[in-house]
C-alpha positions as CSV (number, residue, x, y, z in Angstrom):
1,M,-20.1,-69.7,-76.5
2,R,-20.0,-71.3,-73.1
3,T,-17.3,-70.4,-70.8
4,S,-15.3,-73.2,-69.2
5,W,-14.9,-73.4,-65.4
6,S,-11.6,-72.6,-63.8
7,P,-10.5,-72.4,-60.1
8,K,-9.3,-68.8,-60.6
9,R,-12.8,-67.7,-61.6
10,T,-14.3,-69.3,-58.5
11,V,-11.9,-67.5,-56.3
12,D,-12.7,-64.2,-57.9
13,R,-16.4,-64.7,-57.3
14,Q,-15.7,-65.5,-53.6
15,K,-13.8,-62.2,-53.3
16,A,-16.5,-60.3,-55.0
17,S,-19.1,-61.9,-52.6
18,E,-17.0,-60.9,-49.6
19,I,-16.5,-57.3,-50.8
20,S,-20.3,-57.1,-51.4
21,S,-21.0,-58.4,-48.0
22,E,-18.7,-55.8,-46.3
23,I,-20.3,-53.0,-48.3
24,S,-23.8,-54.3,-47.3
25,E,-22.6,-54.5,-43.7
26,A,-21.4,-51.0,-43.6
27,W,-24.8,-49.6,-44.6
28,S,-27.0,-52.1,-42.6
29,P,-28.3,-51.7,-39.1
30,A,-25.9,-52.4,-36.3
31,E,-27.5,-55.7,-35.4
32,A,-27.2,-57.0,-39.0
33,R,-23.6,-55.9,-39.1
34,E,-22.8,-57.8,-35.9
35,T,-24.4,-60.9,-37.3
36,A,-22.6,-60.8,-40.6
37,R,-19.3,-60.2,-38.7
38,R,-19.8,-63.3,-36.5
39,G,-20.9,-65.5,-39.5
40,R,-17.9,-64.5,-41.6
41,S,-15.3,-65.1,-38.9
42,G,-17.0,-68.0,-37.3
43,R,-16.4,-66.4,-33.9
44,R,-19.0,-66.3,-31.1
45,G,-19.2,-63.4,-28.6
46,R,-21.4,-61.1,-26.7
47,R,-23.2,-58.5,-28.6
48,K,-21.9,-54.9,-28.0
49,T,-24.3,-52.6,-26.2
50,P,-25.3,-49.8,-28.6
51,A,-24.0,-46.3,-27.7
52,P,-26.6,-44.2,-25.9
53,K,-28.2,-41.4,-27.9
54,R,-26.9,-37.9,-27.2
55,T,-29.4,-35.9,-25.3
56,G,-29.6,-32.3,-24.1
57,I,-26.5,-30.2,-24.6
58,R,-24.5,-33.3,-25.6
59,R,-26.4,-33.2,-29.0
60,F,-24.8,-29.9,-29.8
61,L,-21.3,-30.3,-28.2
62,S,-18.6,-32.8,-29.1
63,W,-14.9,-32.7,-29.0
64,R,-14.8,-31.8,-32.6
65,K,-17.2,-28.9,-32.1
66,A,-15.3,-27.7,-29.0
67,L,-12.0,-27.8,-30.9
68,A,-13.5,-25.8,-33.7
69,A,-14.9,-23.3,-31.3
70,L,-11.5,-23.0,-29.6
71,I,-9.8,-22.5,-33.0
72,C,-12.3,-19.8,-33.8
73,V,-11.7,-17.9,-30.5
74,I,-7.9,-18.1,-31.0
75,A,-8.3,-16.9,-34.6
76,L,-10.4,-14.0,-33.4
77,L,-7.9,-13.1,-30.7
78,I,-5.0,-13.2,-33.2
79,G,-7.0,-11.2,-35.7
80,G,-8.0,-8.6,-33.1
81,F,-4.4,-8.3,-31.8
82,T,-3.1,-8.0,-35.4
83,V,-5.5,-5.1,-35.9
84,L,-4.4,-3.5,-32.7
85,Y,-0.7,-4.0,-33.6
86,V,-1.2,-2.3,-36.9
87,A,-3.4,0.5,-35.4
88,I,-1.3,1.4,-32.4
89,D,2.0,3.2,-33.1
90,I,4.8,4.1,-30.7
91,P,3.6,7.5,-29.4
92,Q,5.6,10.6,-28.5
93,A,6.9,10.8,-24.9
94,N,4.3,11.6,-22.3
95,A,3.7,15.0,-20.8
96,L,5.6,14.2,-17.6
97,A,8.5,16.3,-18.8
98,K,6.1,19.3,-18.4
99,A,5.4,18.5,-14.8
100,Q,3.8,21.3,-12.7
101,S,3.7,22.0,-9.0
102,N,1.1,20.5,-6.6
103,V,-0.9,22.9,-4.5
104,F,-2.1,21.9,-1.0
105,L,-4.9,23.9,0.6
106,F,-6.4,24.0,4.1
107,S,-10.1,23.1,4.5
108,D,-11.1,26.8,4.1
109,G,-9.3,27.2,0.8
110,S,-6.2,29.0,2.1
111,R,-2.9,27.8,0.8
112,L,-0.8,25.4,2.9
113,A,2.1,24.6,0.5
114,R,3.2,24.3,-3.1
115,T,5.5,21.4,-4.0
116,G,6.8,19.6,-7.0
117,E,10.2,20.9,-8.1
118,I,11.4,17.8,-10.0
119,N,15.0,16.7,-10.1
120,R,15.6,15.1,-13.5
121,E,18.7,14.4,-15.6
122,T,19.3,11.9,-18.4
123,V,22.6,10.2,-18.8
124,P,23.9,7.7,-21.4
125,L,24.1,4.1,-20.4
126,S,27.9,4.2,-20.7
127,R,28.0,6.4,-17.6
128,V,26.2,3.7,-15.5
129,P,28.6,1.0,-14.2
130,E,27.9,-2.4,-15.6
131,D,27.4,-3.9,-12.1
132,V,24.8,-1.3,-11.4
133,R,23.0,-2.0,-14.7
134,R,23.0,-5.7,-13.8
135,A,21.6,-4.9,-10.3
136,F,18.5,-3.3,-12.0
137,V,18.1,-6.3,-14.3
138,A,18.4,-8.7,-11.4
139,A,15.8,-6.8,-9.5
140,E,13.1,-6.4,-12.1
141,N,13.6,-8.8,-15.1
142,K,16.4,-11.4,-15.1
143,D,15.4,-12.6,-18.6
144,F,15.5,-9.0,-20.0
145,Y,18.3,-9.7,-22.5
146,S,16.5,-12.8,-24.0
147,D,12.7,-11.9,-23.7
148,S,10.5,-10.4,-26.4
149,G,9.8,-7.3,-24.3
150,V,6.5,-8.5,-22.7
151,S,5.3,-10.9,-20.1
152,L,1.9,-12.3,-21.2
153,S,1.3,-13.9,-17.9
154,G,2.1,-10.7,-16.0
155,T,0.0,-8.6,-18.3
156,A,-2.9,-11.0,-18.0
157,R,-2.7,-10.9,-14.2
158,G,-2.6,-7.1,-14.4
159,I,-5.7,-7.0,-16.6
160,V,-7.6,-9.4,-14.3
161,S,-6.6,-7.3,-11.3
162,T,-7.8,-4.1,-12.9
163,V,-11.2,-5.7,-14.0
164,T,-11.8,-7.2,-10.6
165,G,-10.8,-4.0,-8.8
166,K,-7.9,-5.6,-6.9
167,G,-5.5,-2.8,-7.7
168,K,-1.9,-3.0,-9.1
169,Q,-0.3,-6.3,-10.0
170,G,3.4,-6.8,-10.7
171,G,4.9,-9.0,-13.4
172,S,5.8,-6.4,-16.1
173,T,9.1,-6.6,-17.9
174,I,11.7,-3.8,-17.9
175,T,10.5,-2.9,-21.4
176,Q,6.9,-2.7,-20.3
177,Q,7.8,-0.5,-17.3
178,Y,9.8,1.8,-19.6
179,V,6.9,2.1,-22.0
180,K,4.5,2.9,-19.1
181,N,6.9,5.5,-17.7
182,Y,8.0,7.2,-20.9
183,Y,5.1,6.8,-23.3
184,L,2.0,6.2,-21.3
185,S,0.4,7.1,-18.0
186,Q,0.2,5.4,-14.6
187,E,-3.6,4.9,-14.8
188,Q,-4.8,1.4,-14.0
189,T,-7.2,0.6,-17.0
190,V,-7.5,-2.3,-19.4
191,S,-7.0,-0.1,-22.4
192,R,-3.7,1.3,-21.0
193,K,-2.4,-2.2,-20.3
194,V,-3.3,-3.4,-23.8
195,K,-1.5,-0.4,-25.3
196,E,1.5,-1.1,-23.1
197,L,1.6,-4.7,-24.4
198,V,1.5,-3.7,-28.1
199,I,3.9,-0.8,-27.8
200,S,6.3,-2.9,-25.8
201,L,6.5,-5.5,-28.6
202,K,7.2,-2.8,-31.1
203,V,9.8,-1.0,-28.9
204,D,11.6,-4.4,-28.4
205,R,11.8,-4.9,-32.2
206,Q,12.7,-1.3,-33.0
207,Y,15.3,-0.6,-30.3
208,S,18.3,-2.5,-28.8
209,K,18.2,-3.8,-25.3
210,D,20.8,-1.3,-24.2
211,D,18.6,1.6,-25.6
212,I,15.6,0.2,-23.7
213,L,17.6,-0.2,-20.4
214,A,18.9,3.3,-20.7
215,G,15.4,4.6,-21.2
216,Y,14.2,2.6,-18.2
217,L,16.9,3.9,-15.9
218,N,16.4,7.5,-17.0
219,S,12.6,7.6,-16.8
220,S,12.0,5.7,-13.6
221,Y,10.9,7.5,-10.4
222,Y,13.1,6.9,-7.3
223,G,11.4,9.1,-4.7
224,R,12.7,12.4,-3.3
225,L,11.3,14.0,-6.5
226,A,14.2,12.3,-8.4
227,Y,13.7,11.0,-12.0
228,G,16.5,8.9,-13.5
229,V,19.4,7.0,-12.0
230,Q,21.7,10.0,-12.0
231,A,19.3,12.2,-10.0
232,A,18.7,9.3,-7.7
233,S,22.4,8.8,-7.2
234,R,22.8,12.4,-6.1
235,A,19.6,12.4,-4.0
236,Y,20.5,9.3,-2.0
237,Y,24.3,9.1,-2.0
238,H,25.4,12.6,-3.0
239,R,27.6,11.3,-5.8
240,E,27.6,10.9,-9.6
241,V,26.2,7.8,-11.1
242,E,29.7,6.6,-12.3
243,E,30.7,6.5,-8.6
244,L,28.0,4.2,-7.4
245,S,29.1,0.9,-5.8
246,V,27.3,-2.4,-6.4
247,E,25.7,-2.2,-3.0
248,Q,24.4,1.3,-3.6
249,G,23.1,0.4,-7.1
250,A,21.3,-2.6,-5.6
251,Y,19.6,-0.2,-3.1
252,L,18.4,2.1,-5.9
253,A,17.1,-0.9,-7.8
254,A,15.3,-2.2,-4.8
255,L,13.9,1.3,-4.2
256,L,11.8,1.3,-7.4
257,Q,9.3,-1.1,-6.0
258,A,8.0,1.4,-3.4
259,P,10.1,4.7,-3.3
260,S,8.4,6.3,-0.3
261,Q,8.0,3.2,1.7
262,Y,11.6,2.2,1.1
263,D,13.3,5.6,1.6
264,W,15.5,4.8,4.6
265,A,15.2,8.3,6.0
266,I,11.4,8.1,6.5
267,A,10.8,4.3,6.4
268,S,8.9,2.6,9.2
269,P,10.6,-0.4,10.9
270,E,8.6,-2.6,8.6
271,G,9.7,-0.6,5.6
272,K,13.3,-0.9,6.5
273,Q,12.9,-4.7,6.9
274,L,11.2,-4.9,3.5
275,V,13.8,-2.8,1.6
276,T,16.7,-4.8,3.3
277,A,15.1,-8.0,2.1
278,R,14.7,-6.6,-1.4
279,W,18.3,-5.5,-1.4
280,N,19.4,-9.0,-0.5
281,Y,17.1,-10.4,-3.2
282,V,18.8,-8.3,-5.8
283,L,22.3,-9.3,-4.9
284,D,21.4,-12.9,-4.5
285,N,19.9,-12.9,-8.0
286,M,23.2,-11.3,-9.3
287,V,25.1,-14.2,-7.8
288,E,22.7,-16.7,-9.3
289,E,23.1,-15.2,-12.8
290,G,26.9,-15.3,-12.5
291,W,27.2,-11.5,-12.3
292,L,28.6,-11.3,-8.8
293,D,31.2,-13.3,-7.0
294,R,29.7,-15.2,-4.1
295,G,32.5,-14.3,-1.7
296,K,32.2,-10.6,-2.5
297,R,28.4,-10.9,-2.0
298,Q,28.8,-12.3,1.5
299,A,31.1,-9.5,2.6
300,M,28.7,-6.7,1.5
301,K,26.9,-4.5,4.0
302,F,23.7,-2.5,3.5
303,P,24.6,1.0,2.2
304,V,22.5,3.4,4.4
305,P,21.7,6.4,2.2
306,A,22.2,10.0,3.2
307,A,19.4,12.2,4.6
308,P,17.3,14.0,2.0
309,A,18.2,17.5,1.1
310,P,15.7,20.1,2.4
311,A,12.6,20.5,0.2
312,S,11.3,24.0,-0.3
313,G,7.9,24.7,1.1
314,L,8.0,21.8,3.6
315,S,9.7,23.4,6.6
316,G,8.2,23.4,10.1
317,R,5.1,21.3,10.5
318,T,3.9,21.8,6.9
319,G,5.8,18.8,5.7
320,Y,4.0,16.4,8.0
321,L,0.6,17.5,6.7
322,V,1.8,17.2,3.1
323,D,3.4,13.8,3.8
324,A,0.2,12.4,5.4
325,A,-1.9,13.7,2.5
326,T,0.4,12.1,0.0
327,R,0.4,8.8,1.7
328,E,-3.4,8.8,1.9
329,L,-3.7,9.5,-1.8
330,M,-1.3,6.7,-2.6
331,A,-3.5,4.4,-0.4
332,S,-6.5,5.5,-2.6
333,G,-4.7,4.3,-5.8
334,V,-2.8,7.4,-7.0
335,S,0.8,6.4,-7.8
336,E,3.9,8.2,-6.6
337,Q,4.8,9.0,-10.1
338,E,1.5,10.6,-10.9
339,L,1.8,12.8,-7.8
340,A,5.3,13.7,-8.7
341,G,4.1,14.6,-12.2
342,G,2.4,17.6,-10.6
343,G,-0.7,19.6,-11.5
344,W,-2.7,18.5,-8.5
345,R,-5.0,20.7,-6.4
346,I,-5.3,18.9,-3.0
347,T,-7.6,20.3,-0.3
348,L,-7.1,18.9,3.2
349,N,-9.6,18.5,6.0
350,I,-7.2,20.4,8.3
351,D,-8.9,23.4,10.0
352,P,-6.3,26.2,10.1
353,D,-7.5,27.5,13.5
354,K,-7.5,24.0,15.1
355,Q,-4.1,23.3,13.6
356,R,-2.7,26.4,15.0
357,A,-4.2,25.6,18.4
358,L,-2.7,22.1,18.4
359,E,0.8,23.4,17.5
360,Q,0.7,26.0,20.2
361,A,-0.6,23.5,22.8
362,V,2.1,21.0,22.0
363,A,4.9,23.6,22.2
364,S,3.5,24.8,25.5
365,G,3.1,21.3,27.0
366,L,6.6,20.2,26.0
367,S,8.2,23.3,27.5
368,G,6.1,23.1,30.6
369,V,4.8,26.6,30.0
370,A,1.0,27.0,30.3
371,G,-1.0,29.1,27.9
372,P,-1.0,29.6,24.2
373,E,2.0,30.9,22.2
374,P,2.1,33.7,19.6
375,E,0.5,32.7,16.4
376,S,3.0,31.3,13.8
377,G,1.0,31.6,10.6
378,S,-0.3,28.6,8.8
379,G,1.9,26.0,10.5
380,S,5.2,27.6,9.6
381,E,8.0,28.5,11.9
382,S,9.5,31.8,12.8
383,E,12.7,33.0,11.0
384,S,14.9,31.6,13.8
385,G,13.4,28.1,13.0
386,K,12.3,27.6,16.6
387,V,8.9,27.7,18.1
388,A,8.5,30.1,21.0
389,G,8.9,28.3,24.2
390,A,10.5,25.2,22.6
391,A,13.9,26.3,23.7
392,A,13.1,25.3,27.2
393,A,11.9,21.9,26.1
394,D,13.9,18.7,26.7
395,A,15.6,18.0,23.3
396,N,15.2,14.2,23.9
397,Q,11.4,14.2,23.7
398,Q,9.1,14.2,20.8
399,A,5.3,14.6,20.5
400,G,2.7,13.4,18.1
401,A,-1.0,14.2,17.9
402,V,-4.1,13.6,15.7
403,S,-7.5,15.2,16.3
404,V,-10.5,13.7,14.5
405,D,-14.2,14.5,14.1
406,P,-15.7,11.1,15.0
407,K,-18.9,11.9,13.0
408,S,-17.1,12.3,9.7
409,G,-13.7,10.7,10.3
410,R,-12.0,13.9,9.1
411,I,-8.6,14.9,10.6
412,V,-9.0,18.5,11.6
413,A,-5.5,18.9,13.1
414,L,-2.3,16.9,13.1
415,Y,1.1,17.4,14.8
416,G,4.0,15.3,13.4
417,G,7.0,17.1,15.0
418,R,8.8,20.4,15.4
419,D,10.4,20.5,12.0
420,Y,9.9,18.1,9.0
421,L,13.3,19.0,7.5
422,R,15.1,17.9,10.7
423,H,12.9,15.0,11.8
424,Y,11.4,13.2,8.8
425,V,9.6,10.5,10.8
426,S,6.1,11.8,11.6
427,N,5.3,11.3,15.3
428,A,1.6,11.3,14.3
429,T,1.8,8.1,12.3
430,R,4.8,6.3,13.8
431,S,3.9,3.1,15.7
432,D,7.2,2.0,17.2
433,Y,6.3,3.0,20.8
434,Q,4.2,0.9,23.1
435,A,0.5,1.6,23.4
436,G,0.5,1.1,27.2
437,P,-2.8,1.7,28.9
438,T,-4.4,3.1,25.8
439,F,-4.8,-0.4,24.5
440,E,-7.0,-1.5,27.5
441,P,-10.3,-0.3,25.9
442,I,-9.5,-2.2,22.8
443,A,-8.9,-5.4,24.8
444,M,-12.2,-4.7,26.7
445,A,-14.0,-4.3,23.4
446,A,-12.6,-7.7,22.3
447,S,-14.0,-9.2,25.5
448,M,-17.4,-7.8,24.8
449,E,-17.3,-9.1,21.2
450,A,-16.4,-12.5,22.5
451,K,-19.8,-12.4,24.3
452,T,-18.4,-12.3,27.8
453,N,-21.0,-11.6,30.5
454,T,-21.5,-7.8,30.4
455,D,-22.8,-7.8,34.0
456,E,-19.3,-8.5,35.3
457,D,-17.0,-5.8,36.5
458,P,-15.0,-4.5,33.5
459,S,-11.7,-5.4,35.1
460,D,-12.9,-9.1,35.2
461,L,-13.6,-9.3,31.5
462,S,-11.2,-11.4,29.4
463,A,-10.6,-12.5,25.8
464,T,-8.2,-14.7,24.0
465,E,-5.2,-13.2,22.0
466,D,-7.0,-14.1,18.8
467,N,-10.1,-12.2,19.9
468,V,-8.1,-9.2,20.8
469,Q,-6.0,-9.3,17.6
470,Q,-9.1,-9.6,15.5
471,T,-10.9,-6.7,17.2
472,A,-7.8,-4.5,17.1
473,K,-7.4,-5.0,13.4
474,A,-11.1,-4.3,12.9
475,L,-10.7,-1.0,14.6
476,G,-7.7,-0.1,12.4
477,M,-4.8,-1.1,14.6
478,D,-1.8,-2.5,12.7
479,V,-1.1,-5.5,15.0
480,S,0.3,-9.0,14.4
481,K,0.6,-12.2,16.3
482,D,4.2,-11.3,17.3
483,D,2.8,-8.3,19.3
484,F,1.2,-10.8,21.7
485,A,4.2,-13.1,22.2
486,S,4.8,-11.9,25.7
487,P,2.4,-13.1,28.4
488,E,2.1,-9.5,29.7
489,A,1.4,-8.1,26.2
490,L,-2.3,-7.4,27.0
491,S,-2.1,-6.3,30.5
492,L,0.8,-3.8,29.8
493,G,-0.1,-2.8,26.3
494,L,3.3,-3.9,24.8
495,M,2.2,-3.7,21.2
496,G,3.1,-0.6,19.1
497,A,0.6,2.1,18.3
498,S,0.4,5.5,16.7
499,P,-1.6,8.6,17.5
500,M,-3.4,8.1,14.2
501,E,-4.4,4.6,15.0
502,L,-5.6,5.4,18.5
503,A,-7.6,8.4,17.3
504,G,-9.3,6.2,14.7
505,A,-10.1,3.4,17.2
506,Y,-11.5,5.8,19.9
507,A,-13.5,7.6,17.2
508,S,-15.0,4.2,16.3
509,F,-16.2,3.9,19.9
510,R,-17.9,7.3,19.5
511,H,-19.4,6.3,16.1
512,D,-21.4,3.4,17.3
513,G,-18.7,0.9,16.5
514,K,-18.2,1.7,12.8
515,K,-14.6,1.6,11.7
516,I,-13.1,5.1,11.4
517,T,-10.0,5.5,9.3
518,P,-9.0,9.1,9.9
519,S,-8.8,11.0,6.6
520,I,-6.8,14.1,6.0
521,V,-7.7,14.6,2.3
522,K,-10.9,16.4,1.5
523,S,-10.5,16.4,-2.3
524,A,-7.9,15.9,-5.0
525,E,-8.2,16.9,-8.6
526,R,-6.1,17.3,-11.7
527,D,-7.1,18.7,-15.1
528,G,-10.6,19.2,-13.8
529,E,-11.1,15.6,-12.8
530,R,-11.6,14.5,-9.1
531,T,-9.9,11.4,-7.7
532,Q,-12.1,8.9,-6.0
533,L,-11.0,8.8,-2.3
534,R,-11.4,6.0,0.2
535,S,-14.2,6.6,2.7
536,A,-13.2,7.5,6.3
537,I,-16.3,5.6,7.6
538,G,-16.2,1.9,7.0
539,E,-18.1,-1.2,8.0
540,Q,-19.2,-2.2,11.5
541,A,-16.0,-3.0,13.4
542,I,-17.7,-3.8,16.7
543,T,-21.3,-3.9,17.8
544,S,-23.0,-0.6,18.9
545,Q,-23.6,-2.2,22.3
546,T,-19.9,-2.8,22.7
547,A,-19.1,0.7,21.5
548,G,-21.6,2.2,24.0
549,F,-20.2,0.1,26.9
550,V,-16.6,1.1,26.2
551,T,-17.6,4.8,25.8
552,S,-19.5,4.7,29.1
553,Y,-16.5,3.1,30.8
554,L,-14.1,5.7,29.5
555,S,-16.4,8.5,30.5
556,G,-16.2,7.3,34.1
557,T,-19.9,6.4,34.5
558,L,-18.9,2.8,35.4
559,G,-16.9,3.9,38.3
560,R,-13.4,3.9,36.8
561,R,-12.6,7.6,36.6
562,D,-10.8,9.2,39.5
563,D,-10.9,13.0,39.4
564,R,-8.0,13.2,41.8
565,D,-5.7,11.8,39.1
566,P,-3.5,14.7,38.1
567,T,-3.8,13.8,34.4
568,F,-7.5,14.2,34.5
569,A,-7.2,17.4,36.4
570,A,-4.8,18.7,33.8
571,A,-7.3,17.7,31.0
572,G,-10.0,19.9,32.6
573,E,-13.7,19.7,32.8
574,D,-14.2,19.4,29.0
575,A,-13.1,15.7,28.9
576,R,-15.9,13.4,28.1
577,T,-14.1,10.0,27.5
578,T,-10.5,9.7,28.4
579,T,-7.7,7.2,29.0
580,S,-4.0,8.0,29.8
581,G,-0.8,6.7,31.3
582,R,2.8,5.8,30.7
583,T,4.2,2.7,29.0
584,D,5.9,-0.1,31.0
585,D,9.3,0.8,29.5
586,R,8.8,4.5,30.5
587,K,9.6,5.6,27.0
588,A,6.2,7.0,26.1
589,E,3.1,8.4,27.8
590,W,-0.3,9.0,26.3
591,F,-3.6,10.8,26.7
592,V,-6.6,10.1,24.4
593,G,-9.7,12.1,25.1
594,S,-12.9,13.2,23.5
595,A,-15.0,16.3,24.0
596,D,-18.0,17.2,21.9
597,D,-17.1,16.5,18.3
598,L,-13.3,16.0,18.8
599,V,-11.4,12.8,19.5
600,T,-7.7,13.6,20.1
601,A,-4.8,11.3,20.7
602,I,-1.6,12.8,22.2
603,G,1.7,10.9,22.5
604,R,4.9,12.0,24.2
605,F,7.9,9.9,23.2
606,G,11.5,9.7,24.5
607,E,14.0,9.9,21.6
608,D,17.7,10.7,21.6
609,A,18.1,13.9,19.6
610,K,21.3,12.7,18.0
611,T,20.9,8.9,17.5
612,Q,17.0,8.9,17.1
613,K,17.0,5.8,19.4
614,Q,14.2,5.4,22.1
615,V,15.2,6.6,25.6
616,T,13.5,6.9,28.9
617,L,11.4,10.1,29.3
618,K,12.2,12.6,32.0
619,N,9.4,13.9,34.2
620,I,7.2,11.0,33.1
621,G,3.8,10.8,34.8
622,E,3.4,14.5,35.4
623,G,0.5,14.9,33.0
624,Y,2.1,16.7,30.1
625,P,0.0,14.9,27.4
626,A,-3.1,15.7,29.4
627,L,-2.0,19.3,29.7
628,I,-1.6,19.5,25.9
629,W,-5.0,17.9,25.3
630,G,-6.7,20.3,27.7
631,T,-5.1,23.4,26.3
632,Y,-5.8,22.4,22.7
633,T,-9.4,21.3,23.3
634,K,-10.4,24.6,25.0
635,Q,-8.9,26.6,22.2
636,A,-10.3,24.4,19.5
637,L,-13.8,24.3,20.8
638,Y,-14.2,27.7,22.4
639,G,-11.4,29.9,21.1
640,A,-13.4,31.3,18.3
641,K,-16.3,32.2,20.6
642,Q,-14.0,33.9,23.1
643,R,-12.4,36.2,20.6
């Protein structure tokens, strides 16, 4: 039977034809699809350029593949971290509670000192004033009460720093620091940092914020062998923790960043500036968080802590040797907390015979009495607490000295002062007195390095301040642009210097221009493992030609030395290369000389015995440092042969 035509059926056929055309277009070549599109719509237009074929690595990479790879990496990291989270439990407290003493030895193995009596006391958080608690939070972790216990960015920076060998990196939360102090060690390894992260997350979930803060305050190391805020309160302010003021609490909080550097009693001028800035930072953060009234904050003054209580085993000159060794170990990467934990066997480069000779020479020189004194054992004082001959010495003068073997960079003798327990600042390492004429050879080396004509008379050589600053730093001098602010800074040597720095710089001249960083530590080991120490001999600081020229100049072969000068006469015939003189402000005088395998820097400083402020020296210019140098050098080089 024939089907009759209808308009509806025609429309259906047209739709079917269009659908068929679209399907055909979808599976046809690009050019056919474009033609069909134009024919259907009736529009005319330029043909689209076909997309270029993917070549090379583009055939394998696309945004979809990159996204998939990223998702896989994230999944692996999450999976790996999940495994670690399950596998790592909160451990028992570390072995720091079983801390031992540290033993310090002379280079020949004889004992110098034993230290390490730790002051530790745990107190409940309720005994710590709320303002003091907030001071610690403001100093270390303002988001402590709202965070998850970890700082991923800080931990990542720490891991990168460890992997790249850049040392310690801050950014940890209070929880992480507590975990490191109480459960783990201070070692700088990736595995330790990963453990710290995992355990911190668990501790934050398992304990309250108050529990964590209490643990942090009680386990932290504050210097002066004090563990915990109660021990620190007694060590620095001679009071119970409940009696601490906000200002005092802010100082203890600031102290945690660098206990030895920030201890006011022994801090350098720079250290005092840094801890004062840190103290202000803590209080300002408290104001910002609404924990401290702004008006009260503005009226607050820095709370200078009390002097440290005497430490057993560090009386006389012994404490200066131990202090220098401790600071060198910290510069090599050993933390203060590790050292305070004890168990170390530390051997120094100090030769006991040379050390005794230096102590006797200084005591004789300061008192104006020639000749050696009776031996006083291994650097210790007599029962009266005074060195023989020192009674006649001017009380307002101090002396510092460092003697170095220029071939190895080892410190064979060091004098930091009469008694470490009465004068904590080491005169061997302090750099707050002007360098005076001792800086002239360094400026001369800078001129040579600037390729000034070496045929000129040495006094005519010149260099820019930048040249001098660069050369001084290369030789180990701690100088800054501010040291050269005065037009007379170079000619008068107005920048600060220490006997340690000068001994290193002059030893560099004797070592063909290689940088010598004087080293007092021969070896350091704990639990049978030796610590990697920094090398005393570094890279080329100045050229060997410059070093040779300066050495010749100092030896007098270029016509500078005048044997009629009383300082040279006092030094004796053993002097090979020397420089000496007083500073422009008459508060210090120097003698730096070398003979055979010894480079020794001697400084005599004017200091008020009561206020510790710098004062003008009496009898300046009479050659006392040269007398000390000559007496010491003869005994150190020939004393053993004469006996």
